[in-house]
C-alpha positions in Angstrom: 25.1 -66.4 -21.0 28.3 -67.6 -19.4 31.2 -68.6 -21.5 31.4 -72.3 -22.2 34.0 -73.9 -20.0 34.8 -77.4 -21.3 37.7 -79.6 -20.3 40.7 -78.4 -22.3 42.5 -81.3 -23.8 43.1 -80.0 -27.4 46.6 -79.1 -28.3 46.7 -75.6 -29.7 49.4 -74.1 -31.9 50.5 -70.4 -31.5 52.0 -67.6 -33.5 53.5 -64.3 -32.6 51.2 -61.7 -34.2 51.4 -58.0 -33.6 53.9 -58.4 -30.7 51.7 -60.9 -28.8 51.2 -64.7 -28.7 48.0 -65.7 -30.4 46.3 -69.0 -31.2 46.8 -70.3 -34.7 43.5 -71.2 -36.5 44.9 -73.2 -39.5 42.6 -76.3 -39.8 39.0 -77.4 -39.3 39.8 -79.2 -36.1 40.9 -75.9 -34.6 37.4 -74.5 -35.3 35.8 -77.7 -34.0 37.5 -77.3 -30.6 37.0 -73.6 -30.1 34.9 -74.4 -27.0 38.1 -75.7 -25.4 40.0 -72.5 -26.0 40.6 -70.5 -22.9 38.6 -67.2 -23.2 41.7 -65.4 -21.9 43.5 -66.4 -25.1 40.9 -64.8 -27.4 42.1 -61.5 -28.9 38.5 -60.2 -29.0 35.7 -61.0 -26.6 32.9 -59.2 -28.5 32.4 -56.9 -31.5 29.3 -55.1 -32.9 27.2 -56.6 -35.7 26.9 -53.3 -37.6 29.6 -51.2 -39.2 31.9 -54.0 -40.2 33.2 -55.0 -43.6 31.3 -58.4 -43.5 27.8 -59.0 -44.8 25.4 -57.8 -42.2 23.2 -60.9 -42.8 26.1 -63.2 -42.0 26.8 -61.5 -38.8 23.1 -61.4 -37.9 23.0 -65.2 -38.4 26.0 -65.6 -36.1 24.4 -63.3 -33.4 22.3 -66.1 -31.9 20.7 -64.0 -29.2 20.2 -61.0 -31.6 21.6 -58.6 -29.0 23.6 -56.7 -31.7 27.0 -58.2 -30.5 29.1 -61.1 -31.7 30.3 -62.7 -28.5 32.6 -65.7 -27.7 29.6 -68.0 -27.1 28.1 -66.9 -30.4 31.3 -68.0 -32.1 31.5 -71.3 -30.3 27.8 -72.2 -31.0 28.2 -71.4 -34.7 31.5 -73.4 -34.9 29.8 -76.4 -33.3 26.9 -76.2 -35.7 29.0 -75.7 -38.8 31.6 -78.4 -38.1 28.8 -80.8 -37.1 27.1 -80.3 -40.4 30.2 -81.0 -42.6 32.2 -84.1 -43.3 35.4 -82.1 -43.6 35.6 -79.1 -41.3 38.7 -77.8 -43.3 36.2 -76.6 -45.9 35.3 -73.7 -43.6 38.7 -72.2 -44.1 38.2 -71.7 -47.9 35.6 -69.0 -47.6 33.6 -70.1 -50.6 30.0 -69.1 -51.4 29.0 -72.5 -52.7 29.2 -76.1 -51.6 28.6 -79.6 -53.0 25.6 -81.0 -51.0 27.4 -84.3 -50.7 29.8 -82.6 -48.3 27.1 -82.4 -45.7 27.7 -85.0 -42.9 25.5 -87.8 -41.9 24.3 -86.0 -38.8 20.9 -84.5 -37.9 22.1 -81.0 -38.9 23.9 -82.4 -42.0 20.9 -84.4 -43.2 18.5 -81.5 -42.8 20.8 -79.2 -44.8 21.3 -81.9 -47.5 17.6 -82.6 -48.0 16.7 -78.9 -47.9 19.5 -78.0 -50.4 18.4 -80.8 -52.7 14.8 -79.5 -52.5 15.9 -76.0 -53.4 17.9 -77.3 -56.4 14.8 -79.2 -57.5 12.5 -76.2 -57.1 14.9 -74.2 -59.2 15.1 -77.0 -61.8 18.9 -77.0 -61.4 21.0 -80.0 -62.3 24.0 -81.1 -60.3 24.7 -81.1 -56.6 26.3 -77.7 -56.0 24.3 -75.0 -54.3 25.3 -71.4 -53.9 24.3 -68.2 -52.2 22.8 -67.1 -55.5 20.4 -70.0 -55.4 19.2 -69.3 -51.9 19.0 -65.5 -52.1 15.8 -65.5 -54.2 13.1 -67.1 -52.0 10.4 -66.1 -54.5 12.1 -68.3 -57.2 12.5 -71.2 -54.7 8.9 -71.3 -53.8 7.4 -70.2 -57.1 6.5 -73.7 -58.2 5.5 -75.1 -54.8 1.8 -75.4 -53.7 2.7 -75.3 -49.9 5.7 -73.5 -48.5 5.2 -73.5 -44.8 4.6 -69.8 -44.2 0.8 -70.1 -43.3 -0.2 -68.0 -46.4 -2.3 -69.5 -49.2 -2.7 -68.0 -52.7 -5.0 -68.7 -55.6 -2.3 -71.1 -56.9 -2.5 -73.0 -53.6 -6.3 -73.7 -54.1 -7.6 -76.3 -56.6 -11.3 -75.6 -56.2 -12.7 -72.6 -58.3 -14.8 -71.4 -55.4 -11.7 -71.4 -53.1 -9.8 -69.4 -55.7 -12.6 -66.9 -56.0 -12.9 -66.5 -52.2 -9.1 -66.0 -51.9 -9.1 -63.3 -54.6 -12.1 -61.6 -53.0 -10.4 -61.6 -49.6 -7.2 -60.2 -51.1 -9.2 -57.5 -52.9 -11.0 -56.5 -49.7 -8.1 -56.6 -47.2 -5.0 -56.1 -49.3 -3.5 -59.6 -48.8 -0.3 -60.9 -47.2 2.9 -61.6 -49.2 3.5 -65.3 -49.6 7.0 -66.7 -49.8 6.5 -67.0 -53.5 6.1 -63.3 -53.7 2.4 -63.5 -54.6 -0.3 -61.9 -52.4 -2.4 -64.3 -50.4 -4.4 -64.8 -47.2 -3.6 -66.3 -43.8 -6.0 -67.8 -41.2 -6.6 -64.4 -39.5 -7.6 -62.7 -42.8 -9.9 -65.6 -43.7 -11.7 -65.2 -40.4 -12.0 -61.4 -40.9 -13.2 -61.8 -44.5 -16.2 -64.1 -43.6 -17.0 -62.0 -40.5 -17.1 -58.9 -42.7 -19.4 -60.7 -45.2 -21.9 -61.6 -42.4 -21.7 -58.1 -40.8 -22.3 -56.4 -44.1 -25.4 -58.5 -44.9 -26.8 -57.9 -41.4 -26.3 -54.2 -41.8 -27.9 -54.1 -45.1 -30.9 -56.0 -43.8 -31.3 -53.5 -41.0 -31.6 -50.6 -43.4 -34.1 -47.8 -42.8 -36.0 -46.0 -45.6 -34.1 -43.2 -47.2 -36.2 -40.0 -46.6 -35.5 -38.6 -50.0 -35.1 -41.7 -52.1 -32.0 -42.1 -54.3 -31.1 -38.5 -53.7 -30.8 -38.9 -49.9 -27.0 -39.4 -49.8 -26.4 -36.3 -52.0 -28.9 -34.3 -49.9 -27.2 -35.3 -46.6 -23.8 -34.3 -48.1 -25.1 -30.9 -49.2 -26.9 -30.3 -45.9 -23.8 -31.2 -43.8 -21.7 -28.8 -46.0 -24.2 -25.9 -45.5 -25.1 -26.6 -41.9 -22.6 -24.3 -40.2 -23.1 -21.6 -42.9 -26.9 -21.5 -42.6 -26.7 -21.4 -38.7 -24.3 -18.5 -39.0 -26.8 -16.6 -41.2 -29.6 -17.1 -38.6 -27.3 -15.9 -35.8 -26.4 -12.8 -37.9 -30.1 -12.1 -38.5 -31.0 -12.3 -34.8 -28.1 -10.0 -34.0 -29.2 -7.5 -36.7 -32.7 -7.6 -35.3 -31.3 -6.9 -31.9 -29.1 -4.1 -33.2 -30.3 -2.7 -36.5 -27.3 -0.3 -36.7 -25.0 -3.4 -37.1 -26.9 -4.8 -40.1 -24.5 -3.3 -42.6 -21.5 -4.8 -40.8 -23.1 -8.2 -40.5 -24.1 -8.2 -44.2 -21.9 -8.6 -47.3 -19.5 -5.7 -47.1 -19.0 -3.9 -50.4 -15.4 -2.9 -49.4 -14.4 -6.6 -49.3 -15.8 -7.2 -52.7 -14.1 -4.1 -54.1 -10.8 -5.4 -52.7 -10.9 -8.5 -55.0 -13.0 -7.1 -57.9 -10.0 -6.3 -60.1 -8.8 -9.9 -59.9 -9.9 -13.1 -61.5 -12.7 -14.1 -59.1 -12.6 -17.8 -60.1 -9.5 -17.9 -58.0 -11.1 -16.2 -55.0 -13.6 -18.9 -54.1 -12.3 -19.1 -50.5 -12.8 -15.3 -50.1 -16.3 -15.4 -51.5 -17.2 -18.5 -49.4 -16.4 -16.5 -46.3 -19.3 -14.0 -47.0 -22.8 -14.8 -45.5 -24.8 -17.4 -47.4 -27.6 -14.8 -48.0 -28.1 -11.0 -47.5 -28.6 -10.1 -43.9 -31.6 -7.8 -43.5 -32.7 -8.5 -40.0 -35.3 -11.1 -40.9 -34.5 -14.6 -39.6 -35.4 -16.3 -42.9 -33.9 -17.0 -46.3 -36.0 -16.0 -49.3 -35.8 -19.0 -51.6 -36.6 -16.9 -54.6 -33.5 -14.7 -54.1 -30.0 -15.7 -55.1 -27.5 -16.9 -52.4 -23.8 -16.8 -52.1 -22.5 -18.2 -55.4 -19.8 -20.2 -53.6 -22.6 -22.2 -51.9 -25.2 -22.1 -54.6 -24.8 -25.7 -55.8 -25.3 -27.3 -52.4 -28.2 -24.9 -51.6 -30.0 -25.9 -54.8 -29.8 -29.5 -53.7 -31.4 -28.7 -50.3 -34.0 -26.4 -51.9 -35.3 -29.4 -53.9 -36.3 -31.1 -50.7 -38.7 -28.2 -49.7 -40.3 -27.2 -53.0 -43.6 -26.2 -51.2 -41.9 -23.4 -49.2 -41.0 -19.8 -50.3 -38.7 -19.1 -47.3 -36.4 -21.1 -45.2 -36.5 -20.5 -41.4 -34.3 -21.8 -38.7 -37.0 -24.2 -37.7 -37.3 -25.5 -41.3 -33.6 -26.1 -41.4 -33.7 -28.1 -38.1 -36.7 -30.1 -39.4 -34.7 -31.2 -42.5 -31.9 -32.3 -40.3 -34.2 -34.3 -38.1 -35.6 -36.2 -41.2 -32.0 -37.4 -41.8 -31.4 -38.6 -38.3 -32.5 -42.2 -38.5 -30.9 -42.7 -41.9 -27.7 -41.1 -40.8 -27.5 -43.3 -37.7 -27.9 -46.4 -39.9 -25.2 -45.2 -42.3 -22.9 -44.5 -39.3 -23.4 -48.0 -38.0 -22.1 -49.6 -41.2 -20.3 -52.9 -40.7 -18.3 -55.0 -43.1 -17.3 -52.0 -45.1 -14.2 -53.9 -46.4 -16.4 -56.1 -48.6 -18.8 -53.4 -49.8 -17.0 -53.0 -53.1 -17.9 -56.6 -53.9 -21.5 -55.8 -54.2 -24.4 -57.1 -52.0 -25.2 -59.9 -54.4 -21.6 -61.2 -54.5 -21.4 -60.9 -50.7 -24.5 -63.1 -50.2 -23.1 -65.6 -52.8 -19.8 -66.0 -50.9 -21.8 -66.6 -47.7 -24.0 -69.1 -49.4 -21.0 -71.1 -50.8 -19.2 -70.8 -47.4 -15.6 -71.9 -48.2 -14.3 -70.7 -44.9 -13.4 -74.1 -43.5 -11.9 -75.3 -46.7 -9.6 -72.3 -46.8 -8.6 -72.7 -43.2 -7.8 -76.3 -44.0 -5.4 -75.2 -46.8 -3.7 -72.8 -44.4 -3.2 -75.7 -41.9 -1.7 -77.9 -44.6 0.7 -75.1 -45.5 1.6 -74.4 -41.9 2.4 -78.0 -41.3 5.4 -77.6 -43.6 6.8 -74.7 -41.5 9.8 -76.8 -40.3 10.7 -77.9 -43.8 10.5 -74.3 -45.0 12.7 -73.2 -42.1 15.2 -75.8 -43.1 15.3 -74.3 -46.5 16.0 -70.9 -44.9 18.7 -72.7 -42.9 20.6 -73.5 -46.1 20.8 -69.8 -46.8 22.1 -69.2 -43.2 24.7 -72.0 -43.6 26.0 -70.6 -46.9 26.3 -67.1 -45.5 28.3 -68.3 -42.5 30.3 -70.8 -44.7 31.6 -67.9 -46.8 32.3 -65.4 -44.0 33.1 -67.5 -40.8 36.8 -68.0 -41.4 37.3 -64.3 -42.1 35.5 -63.4 -38.9 37.7 -65.9 -36.9 40.8 -64.3 -38.4 39.6 -60.9 -37.0 38.1 -62.1 -33.8 40.5 -64.7 -32.4 43.8 -63.6 -33.9 43.6 -60.3 -35.9 45.5 -62.1 -38.7 43.9 -59.9 -41.4 45.1 -56.7 -39.8 48.7 -57.9 -39.5 48.7 -59.6 -42.9 51.8 -58.8 -45.1 49.6 -58.7 -48.2 48.3 -55.1 -48.5 45.3 -56.4 -50.4 44.0 -58.1 -47.2 42.2 -55.8 -44.8 40.7 -56.3 -41.4 36.9 -56.2 -41.1 37.1 -52.9 -39.2 39.2 -51.2 -41.9 36.6 -49.4 -44.0 38.7 -47.8 -46.8 41.6 -45.5 -47.5 42.2 -41.8 -47.1 44.3 -39.8 -49.6 45.7 -36.7 -48.0 48.9 -34.7 -48.0 50.5 -36.9 -50.6 49.8 -40.0 -48.4 47.5 -42.9 -48.5 46.3 -43.9 -45.1 45.1 -47.6 -45.1 44.1 -47.8 -41.5 40.7 -46.1 -41.6 37.7 -46.9 -39.5 34.1 -45.7 -39.3 33.4 -43.8 -36.1 30.2 -44.9 -34.4 30.5 -43.0 -31.1 32.5 -39.8 -31.3 32.2 -39.2 -27.5 33.9 -42.5 -26.7 36.6 -41.7 -29.3 37.2 -38.3 -27.7 37.8 -40.1 -24.3 40.1 -42.9 -25.4 41.7 -42.1 -28.8 44.8 -40.3 -27.4 45.7 -43.4 -25.3 46.3 -45.3 -28.6 49.6 -43.5 -29.0 48.8 -42.9 -32.7 48.6 -39.8 -34.8 44.9 -39.8 -35.7 42.8 -37.5 -37.9 39.1 -37.5 -37.8 37.1 -36.6 -40.9 33.5 -35.8 -41.8 32.7 -37.4 -45.2 30.0 -36.7 -47.7 29.3 -38.1 -51.2 27.3 -36.8 -54.1 25.7 -40.2 -54.7 23.7 -40.2 -51.4 22.6 -38.0 -48.6 24.5 -40.2 -46.1 27.2 -38.7 -44.0 30.1 -40.6 -42.6 32.6 -40.1 -39.8 36.0 -41.8 -40.0 39.2 -41.9 -38.2 42.5 -42.5 -40.0 46.0 -43.3 -38.6 49.0 -41.5 -40.0 52.1 -43.7 -39.5 54.6 -42.4 -42.0 56.1 -39.0 -42.8 55.8 -35.7 -40.9 52.9 -33.7 -39.7 53.0 -31.5 -42.8 49.7 -29.7 -43.4 47.5 -32.1 -41.4 45.4 -29.5 -39.7 41.7 -29.1 -38.9 39.8 -27.9 -42.0 42.1 -29.6 -44.6 40.2 -31.3 -47.4 40.9 -34.9 -48.5 39.3 -37.7 -50.5 38.2 -41.0 -48.9 37.5 -44.2 -50.8 35.4 -46.9 -49.0 35.9 -50.6 -49.7 33.1 -50.5 -52.3 35.0 -47.9 -54.3 32.7 -45.0 -53.5 34.4 -41.6 -53.5 33.7 -39.3 -50.5 34.7 -35.7 -49.9 36.5 -35.6 -46.5 37.4 -32.7 -44.2 39.5 -32.9 -41.1 37.5 -32.1 -37.9 40.0 -33.2 -35.2 43.7 -34.1 -34.9 45.1 -36.3 -32.1 48.8 -35.4 -32.0 51.2 -38.2 -31.3 54.6 -39.1 -32.8 54.5 -40.3 -36.4 58.1 -41.4 -36.7 61.5 -41.1 -35.1 62.6 -38.9 -38.0 59.7 -36.6 -37.5 60.5 -36.4 -33.7 64.1 -35.4 -34.6 63.0 -32.2 -36.2 60.1 -31.5 -33.7 62.2 -29.4 -31.2 63.4 -27.2 -34.1 59.9 -26.8 -35.3 58.7 -25.9 -31.9 61.7 -23.5 -31.5 60.9 -21.9 -34.9 57.3 -21.7 -34.0 58.1 -20.1 -30.6 60.4 -17.6 -32.3 57.9 -16.8 -34.9 55.2 -16.3 -32.3 57.6 -14.1 -30.2 58.5 -12.0 -33.2 54.9 -11.6 -34.2 54.0 -10.7 -30.6 56.8 -8.2 -30.3 56.0 -6.6 -33.6 52.4 -6.4 -32.7 53.2 -4.9 -29.3 55.6 -2.3 -30.8 53.0 -1.5 -33.4 50.4 -1.0 -30.8 52.8 1.1 -28.6 53.8 3.2 -31.5 50.2 3.9 -32.4 49.3 4.6 -28.8 52.2 7.0 -28.5 51.3 8.8 -31.7 47.7 9.1 -30.6 48.8 10.4 -27.2 51.1 13.0 -28.8 48.4 14.1 -31.2 45.9 14.5 -28.4 48.3 16.3 -26.2 49.8 18.6 -28.9 48.1 21.9 -27.8 49.1 21.4 -24.3 52.8 20.7 -25.0 53.7 23.5 -27.4 56.9 25.2 -26.3 56.2 28.2 -24.1 57.0 31.6 -25.6 59.7 33.7 -24.1 58.7 36.9 -22.1 59.7 39.0 -25.1 57.4 37.1 -27.3 60.0 35.0 -29.1 59.8 31.1 -29.1 61.5 29.4 -26.2 65.0 28.1 -27.0 65.6 24.4 -27.5 67.4 22.5 -24.7 71.2 22.4 -25.1 72.8 19.3 -26.6 74.1 16.9 -23.8 77.3 15.5 -25.1 78.0 13.6 -21.9 74.8 11.7 -22.3 75.6 10.7 -25.9 79.1 9.6 -24.8 77.6 7.4 -22.1 75.4 5.7 -24.7 78.2 5.0 -27.0 80.3 3.7 -24.1 77.6 1.3 -23.1 77.2 0.1 -26.7 81.0 -0.4 -26.9 81.1 -2.4 -23.7 78.2 -4.6 -25.0 79.9 -5.2 -28.4 83.2 -5.9 -26.6 81.6 -8.5 -24.4 79.9 -10.2 -27.3 83.1 -10.1 -29.3 85.1 -11.6 -26.4 82.5 -14.4 -26.1 82.5 -15.1 -29.8 86.3 -14.9 -29.9 86.6 -17.5 -27.2 84.1 -19.7 -28.9 85.7 -19.5 -32.2 89.2 -20.0 -30.7 88.0 -23.2 -29.1 86.3 -24.4 -32.2 89.2 -23.6 -34.5 91.5 -25.4 -32.1 89.7 -28.6 -32.8 90.3 -31.0 -35.6 87.7 -31.4 -38.3 86.4 -34.7 -37.0 86.2 -33.2 -33.6 84.1 -30.4 -34.9 81.7 -32.9 -36.4 81.4 -34.7 -33.0 80.7 -31.4 -31.3 77.9 -30.5 -33.8 76.5 -34.0 -33.6 76.5 -33.7 -29.8 74.7 -30.4 -29.8 72.0 -31.8 -32.2 71.7 -34.9 -30.1 71.4 -32.8 -27.0 68.5 -30.9 -28.6 66.8 -33.7 -30.5 67.7 -36.8 -28.4 65.1 -36.6 -25.7 62.3 -36.0 -28.3 63.5 -39.0 -30.4 63.8 -41.3 -27.3 60.3 -40.3 -26.2 58.9 -40.8 -29.7 60.6 -44.2 -30.0 59.0 -45.3 -26.7 55.6 -44.0 -27.7 55.9 -45.6 -31.2 56.6 -49.0 -29.6 53.5 -48.6 -27.4 51.0 -47.7 -30.3 47.9 -49.8 -29.8 44.7 -50.1 -31.8 42.7 -51.5 -28.9 41.5 -48.1 -27.6 40.2 -47.2 -31.1 38.4 -50.5 -31.4 37.0 -50.2 -27.9 35.6 -46.8 -28.7 33.6 -48.5 -31.5 32.1 -51.1 -29.2 34.7 -53.8 -29.4 35.9 -55.7 -26.3 39.6 -56.2 -27.2 41.2 -58.8 -24.9 44.8 -58.6 -25.9 47.3 -55.9 -26.9 47.3 -55.1 -30.5 50.4 -53.0 -31.0 51.7 -51.3 -34.1 55.4 -51.6 -34.3 57.5 -49.2 -36.3 58.1 -51.5 -39.2 54.4 -52.6 -39.3 53.3 -49.0 -39.0 55.2 -48.2 -42.2 52.9 -50.6 -44.1 49.8 -48.8 -43.0 50.6 -45.5 -44.7 52.0 -45.0 -48.2 53.9 -41.8 -49.1 54.2 -40.6 -52.6 57.6 -41.4 -54.1 58.6 -39.4 -57.2 61.4 -40.5 -59.5 64.7 -38.8 -59.0 64.9 -36.4 -62.0 66.5 -33.0 -62.5 63.6 -31.0 -63.9 63.7 -27.3 -64.7 61.0 -25.0 -63.3 59.9 -22.9 -66.2 58.8 -20.1 -63.8 61.9 -20.0 -61.7 64.1 -17.0 -62.4 67.6 -18.4 -63.1 71.0 -16.9 -62.3 74.2 -17.4 -64.2 76.9 -19.6 -62.4 79.5 -16.9 -62.3 77.1 -14.5 -60.6 76.4 -17.1 -57.9 80.2 -17.6 -57.4 80.8 -13.9 -57.2 78.0 -13.4 -54.6 79.4 -16.3 -52.5 82.9 -14.8 -52.6 81.6 -11.3 -51.6 79.6 -12.8 -48.7 82.6 -14.7 -47.4 84.7 -11.6 -47.7 82.2 -9.6 -45.7 82.1 -12.2 -42.9 85.9 -12.4 -42.8 86.1 -8.6 -42.6 83.6 -8.4 -39.8 85.5 -11.0 -37.8 88.8 -9.2 -38.4 87.5 -5.7 -37.5 86.0 -7.0 -34.2 89.3 -8.7 -33.4 87.9 -12.2 -33.6 90.8 -13.5 -35.6 93.6 -12.6 -33.1 94.1 -16.2 -32.3 95.4 -16.8 -35.8 97.7 -13.8 -35.6 95.3 -11.4 -37.4 94.8 -8.5 -34.9 92.1 -5.9 -35.6 93.4 -2.7 -37.3 91.1 -0.6 -35.1 
């Protein structure tokens, strides 16, 4: 549906919120004229119905086309309906869950709501004119005392005639019933039709009954026969095979080895094993001797069938087929049973219901109930109104302006803020549920925020939760993948959280100041670790090589059998090494001397400027870049990843960012660590003096103090 484009004559007021100009919604008239607000001025164009900190039922009521999204036209349509139903549209800004029914306007919508609300209060036997969500939430209580409630379902309480009541009870007993608005099981028109059809079908079926071949015992005999049929046919097949191959008789018969395998156990628990044996002993004769015992697992069913053929001593395959044929007509009639739903009522009761024939009377009651469908819908409309009445203003503050997100009061949270994360001595207030991790992976970094993603679980349910939290104060600290934390949702439920992903962006300018040094320290640490690892590996490789080559590199023996002499000491080589070391030390000393001469030639305040300049040179670019990024921080990419359509920049300035994360602040106290090994003050002073003396001596010996007339004694 296209966005409503009405002539815009209403004079709007504006505020600067989150670094952008936004419309001010401060009175009912603003809500009444939302259709005149240029869509380009809306902060949000759509948001999902699910996953927000607003009652899902309220959002479902506002989602007029039930597409799972709250859109601009949904907001406009709801605003027009709500303001049209109220005398004073300013009431919408209060966010209350109750209203005096006298506040409904003298309009079509207002009158319907007024009359329906009045009926609800009457049904609940409540005095006064104030109706609340508590009143409308229990539909069973609202309709408990009403005969008709517009849902097309009638109960025994709906009927006044005893025969009607009995027919409704019988239909519910037969078909299970349909829940009435009052909460009681009843019947609708379809069920009434099905009930009387089942009555007629059952009687017709009973009247077409065929004679039971074995009297009252026929059903039991058929059940026993069907249970034995496959087993008996298996016996005759084994008998024919044994007759064909007498040598196989033992294998086809009950095998003693199988019985021996279970004989030491409790055979009452081996019924399945025993039932797998043939029904009778296989001898090669295609008949069962009725005087001989059969497989005990099948004995009960077999005795039932034996009673049908008392005049026979043996049972042949033909005899078995004949018994089955005698069941055929009766079995076919049983299989054609109709109206089985009412069989439990008994044939006499079924015929009585047909004779009394209350079908039309019941359908008439249903029609009377259905005629009040609009009135009942209006009662439901009161519940819809109260849900929106309570939550609409809050939705507008988060849809048109994002006022709740930028509120100075920390107790106020946006509808997309799902809770708070406690981690690394910080409380992160900007937390959101993650509905689509793939979209977050694609767009989260563009927000310019330092984000941590966590998987959350709670012992109170099997539900798992994914959240993203923004860190806006402090340093990086120990915020790494795998770190554990605790998350509290807005309902107060405690969740165990573990970091699964970190999006690294500047947190603060102060953090950026130290970032080059952290990177430098990290690089040096990695370099040292790498060099140490390389040297260790080289040393081990050299050692292994020398060990492996030892037999081949032993010094050769002299011709006279004495060991070869060691090579002579090369003093020239050693002198060259010392000369090179001396040159290197001299160059380093000259450089340090020049540096120190220049530094000591400066005044103290000039030295401070030099050091400040060096630090600025190192940290300045990182701080400038961080400052620029911090100014561009924007929550829109994070909201967009959750299905929002954000229409305006929603930046997080440095001062505002400081309100989204709280860092632990301990009182300034001088506390003694009981486990810290202390040192006397004089010892500390003595060590400091010795260290300074050693530094001075080193500078003096290397002729680095000549510029102050202290030449080296060397």
